[in-house]
TINU-494568 format. One record per residue: residue in three letters; x negated, y, z negated of N, C-alpha, C in turn. Coordinates in steps of 0.001 Angstrom, whole numbers, padded with zeros to 6 digits, always signed. Last residue first. Layout:
ALAXYZXYZXYZ
...
//
This chain:
ARG+066176+095641-123228+065263+094563-123596+065411+094254-125074
ALA+068129+096842-120551+067973+096662-121996+067062+095481-122270
PHE+068701+097079-117921+067324+097375-118308+067094+097193-119808
SER+071399+096481-117757+070451+095691-116957+069024+095874-117424
LYS+072579+098451-119278+072600+097067-119764+071587+096207-119026
ALA+072204+100609-117537+071543+100611-118854+071492+099212-119441
LEU+073912+099921-115466+072475+099898-115223+071715+099871-116540
ARG+076378+100374-116633+076006+098994-116285+074494+098876-116068
ARG+076194+103132-116806+076349+102345-118044+075977+100883-117782
LEU+076081+103740-114100+074896+103984-114922+074995+103263-116260
GLY+078692+103089-113338+077561+102360-112770+076300+102544-113585
GLU+080109+105041-114779+080287+103628-115120+079126+102797-114573
ARG+079193+107318-113417+078955+107175-114857+079098+105717-115295
ILE+080151+106761-110845+078713+106884-111081+078403+106706-112561
GLU+082874+106877-111281+082272+105595-110885+080761+105622-111094
ASP+083084+109613-111867+083454+108618-112879+082862+107248-112547
PRO+082226+110798-109396+081476+110993-110637+081819+109965-111719
SER+082554+108263-106767+083032+109432-107517+082186+109609-108778
HIS+080059+107175-104374+080996+106958-105479+081382+108272-106157
THR+078221+107880-102387+079338+107013-102038+080423+106956-103104
THR+076009+109431-103179+077047+110022-102341+078318+109188-102231
PHE+073685+108726-104489+074786+109238-105315+076005+109641-104496
SER+071267+106178-104547+072113+107040-103732+073345+107442-104540
LEU+068088+105667-105667+069474+105694-106116+070250+106672-105246
ARG+065270+103640-105481+066049+104685-104830+067501+104547-105240
MET+062415+103106-107585+063756+102724-107149+064442+103934-106511
ALA+059340+101745-108845+060091+102755-108107+061446+102215-107668
GLY+057664+099954-110077+058776+100464-110858+059664+101436-110117
PRO+055614+099401-108297+056606+098352-108569+057813+098851-109345
ASP+054589+101275-105740+054876+101466-107164+055945+100440-107521
PRO+052328+099823-103300+053640+100222-103814+053619+100504-105310
ASP+049828+101023-101169+050076+100297-102415+051400+100757-103029
GLY+051430+101858-098073+050228+101585-098845+050570+100792-100085
CYS+054038+102014-097392+053137+101427-096410+051800+101088-097065
PHE+057023+101597-099222+055613+101970-099204+054878+101250-098088
PHE+059529+100578-099330+059366+101839-098615+057899+102245-098477
PRO+059549+098305-100952+059519+098135-099496+059310+099425-098711
ALA+059622+099469-103686+058408+098876-103112+058435+098747-101590
GLY+062000+100390-104820+061202+101297-104003+060060+100651-103257
PRO+065164+098714-104673+063796+098804-105183+062935+099642-104244
VAL+068245+100245-104734+067230+099724-103819+065871+099823-104500
TYR+070905+098955-106826+070057+100050-106348+069111+099434-105320
ALA+074025+098074-108416+072887+097817-107544+072168+099108-107191
VAL+076119+096188-110623+075594+097478-110185+074347+097185-109348
GLU+076942+093901-112051+077798+094525-111032+077421+095978-110758
HIS+075197+092499-113510+076016+093464-114256+076888+094296-113312
GLY+073939+091175-111477+074719+090395-112426+075602+091259-113309
VAL+072537+093284-110433+073676+092784-109670+074556+091899-110546
ALA+070567+093427-112457+071503+094528-112248+072746+094065-111493
THR+069195+091039-112057+069889+091277-113323+070930+092375-113172
LYS+068152+091567-109523+069068+090434-109706+069862+090586-111010
LEU+066427+093731-110066+067629+093934-109249+068636+092802-109441
LEU+064102+093148-111383+065264+093508-112203+066545+093681-111390
GLU+062243+092748-109368+062642+091614-110203+063926+091909-110975
THR+062077+095403-108428+062513+094320-107542+063002+093133-108353
ALA+061086+096862-110575+062435+097145-110085+062954+096055-109167
ASP+059476+095938-113334+059435+095673-111901+060853+095821-111353
TYR+057697+097390-116013+058988+097107-115389+058793+096910-113890
GLY+055141+098119-116635+055634+096848-117158+056993+096451-116617
GLU+055594+101588-116927+054686+100471-116663+055215+099204-117350
PRO+059007+102749-116343+057701+102736-117012+056871+101514-116622
LEU+060401+103474-113060+060472+102881-114394+059088+102861-115030
SER+061275+106211-111193+060220+105237-111437+060305+104773-112884
ALA+063449+107434-108582+063103+107209-109984+061977+106185-110076
TRP+064989+109685-106550+063865+108751-106605+063426+108629-108055
ILE+068154+110079-105158+067275+110391-106285+066224+109289-106338
PHE+069711+111138-102082+068959+110187-102893+068244+110846-104069
MET+070815+112808-100194+071642+111705-100660+070978+110840-101731
GLY+070576+116407-099934+070431+115059-099411+071318+114053-100112
GLY+069069+118603-102419+070093+118217-101450+069902+116774-101027
GLU+067132+118938-104241+067973+120100-103972+069080+119786-102976
PRO+066568+116339-106645+066570+116823-105265+067517+118001-105096
ARG+064766+115809-109162+066041+116515-109036+066092+117101-107626
ASN+063317+112574-110022+063290+113944-109516+064694+114525-109484
TRP+062190+110712-112911+063002+110871-111705+062959+112323-111282
ARG+060789+108201-115043+060715+109520-114418+061648+109546-113210
SER+060802+106546-118264+061103+106613-116832+061001+108053-116342
GLY+060582+106638-120973+059347+106727-120211+059559+106724-118709
GLU+063167+104379-121720+062348+105498-122155+061010+105478-121426
PRO+065090+103169-118894+064270+102979-120093+063468+104230-120443
LEU+068200+104757-117900+066883+104212-117605+066052+104087-118874
ALA+070550+105842-118990+070615+104620-118183+069262+103959-117988
ALA+070178+108225-120286+070693+107106-121079+070629+105790-120318
PRO+069168+109808-118164+068405+109638-119403+068879+108471-120253
LEU+071242+109656-116098+070009+108879-115993+069225+108768-117306
GLY+073469+111322-116262+073531+109997-116860+072235+109223-116861
GLU+072833+113671-114932+073231+113748-116341+073185+112380-117012
LEU+072376+112699-112351+071272+113280-113110+071589+113346-114595
MET+074996+111912-111676+073930+110920-111789+072770+111463-112598
ALA+076325+114364-111700+076787+113290-112580+075709+112230-112755
ASP+074944+115701-109677+074836+116187-111059+075291+115122-112056
ARG+075758+114223-107421+074346+114281-107808+074201+114676-109262
ARG+078483+114845-107516+078047+113460-107718+076564+113395-108082
GLU+078480+117567-107004+079090+117086-108242+078617+115665-108547
GLN+077317+117498-104456+076626+118169-105555+077170+117694-106903
TYR+079287+116204-102981+078017+115519-103225+077227+116179-104357
ALA+081319+118146-102939+081559+116830-103534+080248+116137-103879
ALA+080033+120268-101625+080589+120465-102965+080806+119127-103668
ARG+079399+119089-099132+078340+119538-100055+078864+119688-101477
ILE+081937+118667-098024+081057+117535-098318+080003+117934-099345
VAL+082772+121326-097729+083546+120416-098581+082685+119224-098992
ALA+080843+122195-095902+080914+122833-097223+081703+121968-098202
VAL+081517+120713-093664+080267+120390-094356+080252+121020-095750
HIS+083859+122083-092954+083938+120685-093377+082682+120283-094149
ALA+082768+124529-092231+083717+124476-093346+083853+123052-093867
ASP+081226+123706-090039+080565+124282-091214+081483+124262-092437
LEU+083148+122918-088193+082311+121900-088816+081626+122445-090062
ASP+086149+123733-087470+085044+124443-088115+084190+123428-088861
ARG+087399+122651-084244+087330+122628-085706+086138+123436-086205
ASP+087155+122811-081465+088453+123082-082090+088390+123246-083606
ARG+084499+122254-080743+085180+123397-080150+086414+123794-080969
LEU+083872+119973-082140+083078+121162-082402+083724+122411-081816
TYR+085739+118234-080951+085824+118533-082384+085068+119829-082696
ARG+084712+118112-078373+086032+118699-078588+086206+119083-080061
ALA+082305+116805-078873+082287+118147-078295+083616+118854-078530
ALA+083337+114375-079823+082526+115214-080704+082463+116648-080190
ALA+084642+113479-077506+085419+113753-078718+084634+114639-079684
ALA+082478+113162-075764+083541+114114-075422+084366+114480-076651
GLN+081026+111152-077099+080434+112474-076892+081515+113525-076613
ASP+082907+109094-076934+082507+109597-078245+081842+110967-078133
ILE+083096+108688-074173+084285+109096-074919+083904+109674-076279
THR+080459+107878-073481+081058+109087-072912+082214+109592-073766
SER+077811+106660-075385+079251+106570-075130+079853+107897-074669
THR+074686+107351-073743+075497+107207-074951+076973+107305-074579
HIS+073353+105457-070984+073773+106703-071623+074561+106366-072863
LEU+071558+103183-070499+072045+104086-069454+072435+105448-070015
ASP+070204+101862-072502+071675+101782-072505+072333+102678-071459
ALA+067402+101444-071768+067988+100932-073014+069495+100782-072920
ALA+066666+102650-069442+066394+101220-069571+067068+100608-070785
GLN+067398+105234-070057+068041+104581-068923+067830+103069-068974
LYS+065583+105769-072087+066995+105566-072427+067752+104894-071280
ALA+063225+106129-070669+063316+105027-071631+064764+104738-071989
ILE+063949+108437-069252+063661+107201-068520+063762+105995-069450
VAL+064197+110201-071419+065341+109943-070549+065143+108635-069780
CYS+061569+110246-072352+062604+109633-073193+063871+109346-072390
SER+060361+111653-070275+059945+110270-070538+060983+109539-071390
ARG+061645+114120-070642+061874+113353-069413+061466+111892-069596
ARG+060525+114878-073084+061966+114625-072995+062298+113811-071743
LEU+057893+115296-072351+058216+114167-073223+059704+113847-073165
GLY+058276+117596-070724+057638+116386-070218+057969+115158-071042
ALA+059628+119545-072404+060231+118994-071187+059610+117682-070738
PRO+059730+118973-075990+059191+119619-074797+059571+118845-073530
ALA+062919+118166-077579+061521+117896-077272+061053+118738-076099
ARG+065287+116974-079670+064861+118223-079048+063368+118108-078832
LEU+067698+114410-079696+066321+114830-079878+066084+116106-079095
TYR+070572+113207-081518+069939+113939-080428+068467+114129-080740
GLY+073446+111089-082061+072286+111848-082489+071712+112591-081306
LEU+076128+109145-082991+075696+110249-082155+074524+110977-082807
ARG+077891+107143-084080+076559+106837-083568+076103+107892-082579
LEU+080337+107239-085311+080233+107813-083969+078937+107404-083288
GLY+079953+106321-087883+080464+105384-086888+080464+105926-085476
PRO+079250+108522-089440+078192+107642-088955+078661+106670-087881
ALA+080541+111740-088851+080875+110346-089171+079777+109444-088623
MET+079541+114436-089788+080778+114170-089055+081252+112753-089358
VAL+077270+114502-091307+078154+115662-091380+079469+115463-090636
LYS+075769+112225-090946+075968+112672-092317+076975+113818-092425
SER+075720+111793-088149+076167+110737-089055+076520+111256-090435
PHE+074737+113411-086222+076062+113758-086728+076543+112772-087795
SER+071273+114375-086197+072318+113364-086233+073630+113970-086696
GLY+067976+114919-084752+069157+115288-085518+070253+114260-085361
LEU+064512+115499-084483+065600+114528-084389+066750+114986-085267
LEU+062169+117310-082685+063141+117365-083774+064246+116354-083504
VAL+058809+117150-082029+060106+116639-081601+061019+116658-082822
THR+056084+119218-081248+057019+118753-082264+058325+118325-081621
ARG+054366+120497-079527+054050+119108-079908+054938+118576-081028
ASP+054752+123144-079127+054544+122323-077934+054297+120859-078258
ALA+054946+124227-081690+056128+124238-080823+055981+123312-079626
ALA+053050+124561-083618+053408+123186-083263+054549+123106-082273
ALA+052679+127240-084004+051487+126404-083888+051807+124999-083397
PRO+055220+128326-084415+054583+128459-083102+053369+127563-082918
ASP+057670+126451-086008+056343+127038-086187+055648+127132-084834
ALA+059963+125038-085636+060046+126485-085435+058704+127178-085591
ALA+059388+122453-086362+059554+122734-084937+059625+124218-084638
ILE+059613+122554-089079+058260+122550-088513+058335+122907-087036
TRP+062333+124702-090081+061812+123485-089468+060346+123652-089075
PRO+062398+126607-093159+062408+126481-091695+061830+125149-091223
VAL+064473+125836-095868+063086+125930-095425+063061+125735-093910
ARG+066997+127448-097770+066634+126641-096620+065186+126895-096228
GLU+066796+127552-101339+066849+128219-100049+066396+127277-098942
GLY+068822+126024-103991+067624+126541-103353+067882+127142-101976
ASP+071187+123295-103724+070466+124318-104478+069345+124864-103595
TYR+072309+121691-101771+073128+122070-102924+072504+123202-103738
ARG+072537+120744-098379+071761+121453-099406+072694+121951-100503
LEU+072888+119206-095941+073430+118806-097245+072595+119435-098361
GLU+071524+119819-093690+072764+120566-093915+073396+120231-095273
SER+069391+117986-093675+069138+119365-094120+070407+120185-094331
TYR+069389+115268-092925+069992+115651-094204+070032+117144-094486
PRO+067995+114396-090679+069405+114028-090803+070135+114664-091983
ASP+065449+114945-089102+066204+115899-089921+067687+115522-090022
ASP+062113+114308-088403+063437+113696-088523+064258+114508-089523
GLU+059759+115141-086302+060417+115739-087465+061859+115235-087515
VAL+056854+114084-085200+058260+113689-085085+058934+114095-086382
ILE+054193+115571-083654+054956+115542-084899+056383+115129-084554
TRP+051262+114334-081979+052670+114726-081975+053214+114709-083398
PHE+047886+115642-082218+048888+114580-082334+050288+115177-082283
GLY+045460+117263-082268+046082+116795-081043+047014+115618-081202
HIS+044150+118580-084282+043737+117198-084010+044483+116559-082843
ARG+045257+121162-084310+043803+120991-084405+043364+119597-083944
ALA+048007+120770-084219+047351+121542-083164+045845+121287-083145
ALA+048324+119304-086583+048702+118702-085308+048041+119431-084152
ALA+047500+121202-088468+046742+119951-088320+047059+119281-086989
GLU+049502+123126-088180+048128+123468-087828+047273+122219-087644
ALA+051725+121682-089125+051712+122215-087759+050285+122517-087307
VAL+050902+121230-091775+051146+120095-090880+051087+120560-089429
ALA+050821+123857-092724+049582+123083-092676+049721+121864-091772
ALA+053532+124498-092616+052590+125232-091775+051274+124471-091638
ARG+054417+122734-094566+054885+122565-093193+053951+123298-092222
ARG+053231+123860-096805+052765+122547-096353+053227+122262-094931
GLU+054684+126212-096996+053240+126288-096756+052666+124943-096314
ALA+057311+125268-097477+056984+125964-096231+055487+125983-095959
PRO+057430+121911-098929+057459+123379-098976+056964+124002-097668
LEU+059528+119203-098328+058188+119715-098084+058222+121241-098072
THR+061534+117687-100686+061497+118675-099614+060092+119256-099521
ARG+062668+114348-101563+061760+115486-101674+061887+116419-100469
GLY+064093+111995-101516+064839+113228-101706+063981+114477-101769
THR+062859+109535-100985+062556+110231-102236+063414+111456-102512
PRO+062929+107866-098686+063806+107572-099815+063748+108542-100995
ASN+064140+110614-097089+064553+109250-097405+063278+108418-097491
GLN+063922+114037-098138+063372+112830-097504+064044+111553-097981
PHE+064739+116758-097829+065520+115750-098570+065182+114348-098061
THR+062818+117404-095078+063891+117967-095900+064742+116852-096499
PRO+060899+116055-093527+060474+117090-094469+061546+117600-095408
VAL+059921+113223-092595+061276+113695-092934+061076+114796-093964
VAL+057675+112339-089994+057908+112989-091271+059382+113368-091393
TYR+055047+110856-088259+056490+110816-088500+056745+111352-089902
LEU+052609+111821-086023+052978+111820-087442+054492+111805-087510
LEU+050845+110123-083381+051927+110945-083928+051974+110829-085439
THR+048323+109133-082781+049204+109547-081688+050293+110465-082214
PRO+045305+109985-084660+046651+109422-084497+047339+109919-083231
LYS+042456+109631-085557+042894+110082-084225+044305+109569-083904
GLU+041306+109015-088044+042083+107986-087350+042509+108362-085930
ARG+039878+111244-089085+039270+109909-089041+039976+108964-088082
ALA+041575+113404-088913+040231+113514-088344+039593+112142-088175
ALA+043774+112376-090330+043905+112680-088905+042544+112796-088237
ILE+042704+112207-092932+043109+110982-092233+043229+111230-090734
GLU+042216+114918-093561+041124+113943-093593+041468+112695-092783
GLU+044806+116043-093280+043670+116562-092520+042550+115530-092444
LEU+046291+114580-095166+046628+114510-093743+045448+114948-092895
ALA+045056+115461-097518+044950+114048-097138+045273+113870-095660
ALA+045853+118123-097445+044421+117797-097429+044203+116349-097016
PRO+048728+117940-097568+048037+118431-096371+046553+118072-096322
LEU+050679+115349-098598+049548+116154-099054+048741+116634-097851
LEU+054282+115226-098555+053000+114921-097929+051907+115886-098371
GLY+055999+116059-101621+055881+115445-100307+054446+115257-099860
GLN+056081+116923-104152+056524+117874-103137+056343+117329-101718
ASP+054998+114932-105690+056408+115252-105911+056954+116282-104931
ASP+052889+113622-103071+053156+113894-104472+054622+114296-104601
THR+051375+111164-100860+052332+112209-101198+052299+112482-102692
PRO+049140+109959-098259+049591+110081-099653+050518+111279-099852
VAL+050052+108373-095342+049489+109620-095861+050010+109793-097285
PRO+049362+105161-093868+050095+106018-094809+049316+107269-095178
VAL+049506+104066-090594+048579+104518-091635+049326+105458-092576
VAL+050111+101446-088453+050748+102468-089284+049834+102783-090460
ARG+049525+100740-085320+048820+100603-086594+049301+101764-087467
ALA+052218+099355-083360+051385+100451-083838+050616+100043-085089
GLY+053971+097644-082107+052595+097193-082289+051663+098286-082757
ALA+056605+098254-081982+055751+098802-080925+054308+098334-081036
PHE+057581+097151-084320+057949+096534-083046+057033+097002-081916
GLY+056549+099077-086140+056074+097698-086145+056387+096973-084850
PHE+058052+101304-085598+056630+101347-085266+056025+099940-085267
THR+060543+100321-086549+060375+100773-085168+058906+100772-084755
GLN+060028+099787-089275+060417+098714-088366+060158+099104-086914
LEU+059474+102392-090160+058424+101374-090241+058747+100189-089340
ALA+062012+103468-089756+060880+103979-088985+059732+102975-089001
ALA+063508+102139-091644+063761+101827-090242+062680+102395-089330
LEU+062510+103284-094106+062272+101893-093742+062446+101612-092257
TYR+060690+106204-094645+061976+105655-094194+061756+104268-093601
CYS+058032+105831-097087+058560+106232-095784+059917+105581-095538
PRO+055938+107056-099871+056785+106105-099148+057466+106719-097922
ASP+054038+108301-097385+054074+107104-098222+054682+107464-099576
GLU+054546+109336-094013+054558+109623-095442+054602+108306-096208
VAL+052441+108105-091369+053736+108223-092032+053519+108689-093468
LEU+050920+107946-088163+050845+108368-089562+052252+108520-090128
VAL+049866+105522-085965+051006+106342-086347+050864+106671-087829
VAL+047607+104601-083497+047778+104964-084899+048980+105891-085052
ALA+048021+101796-081269+047914+103240-081531+048200+103534-083000
GLY+048571+099129-080885+047315+099479-081543+047143+100952-081821
PRO+050449+099702-077990+050034+098744-079025+048659+099105-079580
GLU+051362+103224-077731+050786+102000-077160+050490+101016-078289
VAL+053903+105454-077934+053055+104597-078767+052644+103334-078013
LEU+055652+107067-076357+054379+107588-076846+053406+106549-077384
ALA+058054+105879-075546+057396+106828-074657+055970+107159-075070
THR+058790+104303-077715+058575+103679-076408+057762+104595-075504
THR+059119+106340-079583+058081+105335-079792+057764+104622-078488
LEU+061300+107669-078488+060026+108356-078635+058876+107374-078807
LEU+063228+105637-078730+062851+106142-077407+061506+106858-077467
THR+063372+105384-081532+062956+104250-080711+062496+104707-079333
LEU+064353+107902-082250+063037+107481-082723+062508+106319-081895
ALA+066860+107757-080996+065905+108791-080607+064496+108419-081036
GLN+068068+105715-082430+067665+105462-081052+066671+106510-080572
GLN+068451+107133-084815+067564+105975-084821+067139+105614-083399
SER+070361+108993-084294+068974+109468-084274+067989+108309-084365
GLY+072815+107705-081980+072262+107847-083318+070823+108337-083238
THR+072134+107518-079038+073064+106702-079805+072560+106626-081241
THR+071543+110954-077989+071163+109558-078206+072227+108834-079029
VAL+070973+113612-075777+071907+112967-076700+071566+111483-076786
LEU+068384+115857-075612+068833+114565-075105+069744+113952-076156
LEU+067692+119328-074940+068214+118251-075765+068525+116994-074949
ASP+067188+121541-073494+066105+121102-074388+066459+119806-075114
ASP+069461+122295-072208+068532+121449-071463+067325+121018-072288
ALA+070652+124034-074034+071240+122710-073818+070260+121772-073125
GLY+068075+125646-075990+069016+125578-074890+069532+124171-074707
THR+067262+127296-078999+067376+126042-078268+068387+126207-077149
PRO+065616+128691-081735+066171+128946-080398+066100+127705-079513
LEU+066337+128184-084817+065491+127466-083862+066073+127669-082462
GLY+068114+129278-086693+066752+129787-086612+065822+129076-085667
ARG+070725+128526-086664+069972+128202-087881+068484+128539-087758
ALA+071563+129123-084137+072132+129900-085235+071374+129672-086541
THR+070233+127103-082734+069835+128500-082551+070330+129359-083709
LEU+071692+124872-083558+070269+124977-083878+069792+126422-083769
ARG+074221+125518-082481+074073+125325-083924+072609+125442-084336
GLU+073644+125628-079732+074125+126833-080420+073969+126702-081929
ALA+072936+122969-079261+071949+124024-079055+072365+125306-079773
VAL+075400+121727-079713+074270+121438-080596+073223+122542-080482
ALA+076870+122814-077556+077306+123043-078936+076176+122792-079925
THR+075414+121800-075373+075532+123247-075569+075924+123573-077002
ARG+075837+119080-075700+074474+119614-075814+074493+121133-076022
LEU+078603+119005-075241+078076+118625-076542+076668+119182-076730
GLU+078707+119820-072568+079399+120607-073582+078871+120285-074980
PRO+077219+117797-071229+076735+119187-071256+077409+120034-072338
ASP+076504+114663-072575+077598+115568-072245+077114+117023-072325
GLY+073260+113403-071484+074341+113636-072425+075335+114656-071931
GLU+071277+112232-069908+070914+113340-070796+071992+113648-071821
THR+072549+110361-068268+071711+109895-069378+071455+111009-070383
THR+075985+110930-067428+074557+111167-067243+073777+110730-068476
SER+078402+108211-067422+077994+109603-067537+076495+109723-067301
TYR+081310+106237-066496+079883+106403-066735+079540+107890-066778
GLN+084545+107127-067975+083648+106820-066867+082197+106819-067332
LEU+086313+108085-069799+086151+106628-069746+085181+106186-068648
ALA+086403+110810-069409+085949+110313-070708+085685+108821-070708
HIS+087522+111040-066830+086127+111435-067067+085602+110797-068357
GLN+090105+110137-067356+089279+109450-066372+087797+109780-066559
PRO+091169+111952-069274+090851+110577-069651+089941+109872-068647
ASN+091506+114797-070026+090607+114298-068974+090206+112858-069245
GLU+093663+115350-071823+093207+116348-070865+092364+115773-069731
ALA+094266+113206-073492+095359+113936-072856+094871+114806-071704
PHE+091793+112355-074410+092596+111431-073594+093717+112172-072864
VAL+091058+114680-075857+090231+114193-074739+091035+113279-073831
ARG+093063+114791-077782+092945+115879-076817+092135+115440-075602
ASP+092547+112441-079217+093830+112617-078529+093734+113692-077458
TYR+090006+113025-080279+090154+111928-079304+091464+112081-078530
ALA+090793+115155-081969+089787+115357-080915+089884+114272-079855
ASP+092584+113940-083719+093059+114983-082827+092080+115222-081679
ARG+090824+112250-085071+091927+111676-084292+092439+112703-083280
MET+089213+114166-086328+088637+113287-085318+089726+112662-084455
GLY+091083+115364-088071+090396+116157-087064+089801+115314-085961
ALA+091821+113175-089648+092829+113870-088843+092175+114680-087733
VAL+089353+112515-090858+090041+111552-089994+091048+112259-089092
ASP+086723+113555-091874+087849+114333-091356+088601+113464-090341
PHE+085595+111796-094733+085654+111899-093275+086881+112719-092869
LEU+085754+111409-097421+085492+112768-096972+085459+112902-095456
GLU+085974+108758-097878+087166+109554-098144+086986+111016-097721
PRO+083388+107767-097426+084402+107641-096368+085645+108481-096609
ALA+080386+109352-097958+081639+109008-098625+082772+108934-097607
PRO+077557+107801-096328+078447+108935-096571+079759+108473-097197
LEU+075138+105730-097826+076379+105780-097058+077146+107069-097358
GLY+072599+104327-098340+072745+105757-098102+073976+106018-097258
GLY+073058+101757-100785+073145+102248-099417+073241+103761-099348
ALA+072873+101580-103717+071845+101102-102794+071920+101782-101434
PHE+074516+101788-105791+073736+102988-105509+072687+102685-104442
SER+077558+100223-106125+076267+100179-105450+075706+101575-105244
ILE+079344+098374-108178+079077+099793-107940+077661+099883-107384
VAL+081278+095616-107353+079920+096105-107548+079861+097601-107247
GLU+083801+094860-106616+083603+095168-108029+082195+095711-108323
PRO+083703+094192-103927+084261+095495-104304+084028+095859-105760
ARG+080683+092896-102591+081845+092662-103430+082393+093983-103953
ALA+078311+093501-101355+079545+093846-100632+080797+093620-101472
THR+075706+093099-102095+076563+093878-102995+077889+094259-102353
LEU+074442+091747-100068+074504+091119-101389+075529+091793-102289
ALA+074532+093597-098030+075292+092363-097885+075482+091685-099239
LEU+072813+095491-099122+074198+095864-098844+075070+094629-098674
ILE+070444+094034-099129+071064+094370-100410+072517+094769-100201
GLU+069957+093951-096385+070159+092705-097113+070831+092964-098463
ARG+069571+096644-095832+070698+095948-095214+070993+094642-095937
VAL+067234+097054-097354+068445+097794-097680+069661+097092-097105
PRO+065296+095471-096117+065778+095098-097451+067060+095820-097833
SER+065504+094640-092741+065587+095744-093688+066078+095260-095043
SER+063218+092019-091745+064520+092678-091756+064531+093752-092833
GLY+059781+092561-090637+060834+091920-091407+062159+092644-091254
VAL+057410+091944-088357+058437+092939-088658+059587+092239-089366
ASN+055563+090173-087352+055184+090933-088545+056174+092027-088909
ALA+056857+088981-085144+056243+088160-086183+055993+088921-087474
LEU+057839+090301-082994+058734+090129-084133+058048+089516-085345
ARG+055953+090171-081036+056116+091461-081695+057036+091380-082914
SER+056154+087715-079862+055220+087838-080976+055378+089164-081708
ALA+059494+086682-079174+058310+087472-078850+057446+087697-080082
ALA+060479+083289-079911+060710+084741-079925+059397+085479-079702
ALA+059489+080597-077655+059672+081214-078980+059979+082696-078830
PRO+061274+078935-074998+060175+079766-075506+060512+080391-076856
VAL+062802+075737-075755+062836+077064-075155+061678+077889-075712
PRO+061477+072430-075240+061893+073535-076120+061893+074852-075358
ALA+062901+070177-072829+061761+070956-073318+062252+072071-074235
SER+064736+067199-073407+064707+068590-072987+063513+069309-073604
PRO+064618+063895-072080+064267+064821-073167+064184+066256-072650
THR+067398+062534-070442+066066+063091-070261+065743+064061-071405
ALA+070003+061821-070654+069053+061069-071467+067640+061625-071369
SER+071317+063332-068839+071506+063674-070242+070546+062947-071146
ALA+070632+062037-066451+070052+063348-066727+070164+063706-068207
ALA+072171+059733-066637+070727+059604-066619+070061+060925-066964
ASN+074679+060800-066474+074260+060177-067733+072756+060026-067803
ALA+074531+061690-063811+074781+062636-064901+074322+062072-066228
PRO+074101+059328-062289+073044+060337-062387+073252+061313-063540
THR+075245+056357-064034+075490+057503-063162+074373+058528-063315
SER+075153+054099-065588+074003+054354-064737+074215+055520-063782
ALA+077453+053792-066991+076239+053995-067769+075049+054369-066902
ALA+079314+053214-065064+079338+054539-065695+078040+054843-066415
SER+077642+051454-062340+078446+051517-063552+078379+052923-064138
LEU+077857+051655-058775+077162+051979-060007+078116+051954-061184
MET+078408+048960-056556+078966+050150-057207+078249+050402-058525
//
């Protein structure tokens, strides 16, 4: 009879186990988001954080959203809880198409694909278009999550220089001729991180460059409804020169609720079909119940009236931050005055390093995002992104007083 020590099970447990395979090499050169790490660092309630681009939760239309879900469950719960088509809820796509058309971009429901946030739309486009080693052009500085997405795809990301009005058309022309890019990723209205808006003449130049050099334009537009000053600038997608090569990304995160994770892409038919196939491999379809509730909300409520309330509150908060920055930042600092969106872009004088100073700021219970990680090219060490949407004007003033202490020398 075998003893317990000599049973096959015990013998197997003594056998050395081989290591499991390492993570895919595509992860090697893609870091985590500094913004997400800072949000974790500043999660303490006593910290006034200008770091995250977070919509103000007290402005969510909770009653309206609750009513929309209640109506969906009362009227057609079996449909709302079932699998759905990859392209998205027809009623929701129709509502989005009507909103785009009303704002000057003729759109039909079949021109759209509903996605799980506009971030997924960017991922699907990258899957459909970008081969490893392909050149992707980006504004410098650029939205961080876009850099992560292109990094995962193995793209060679090439920065296009910018000034206070955004991307420089002459630089784009020279770089596109040299690099033969697959696509240009751009946030032309109230850009993240800078809050800049690309003027109409530069948008036309971007459209013409894409037609001349044969690259796609990915026009990310999460912020344009949050305009406080000035006149609306037409989408690049509305320019006839680029109509066959521009993809417009949109989102309900900033005007309805980010927790819905609802976005969309508007694209020419062939590319849209490729994105549908990529989405089928990613998640089959976006949440049926959330799409149905959003469609119901758009049918029963006045989203434009709700957005007007958001704009009024955010404008007051932007103005409070602009008024307090001269006393909060060191002499010689510079910052812009965005006409909308969620961010102010500032730069400290030479000799200041915003990344190094963040720890001091957090010690004073205030936070911001250093600008360096947003750059694909040479960073400005003194750059910083300040979000004004999450806190009341009084909290913003107090946060700026704390920031002044952080920069005192």
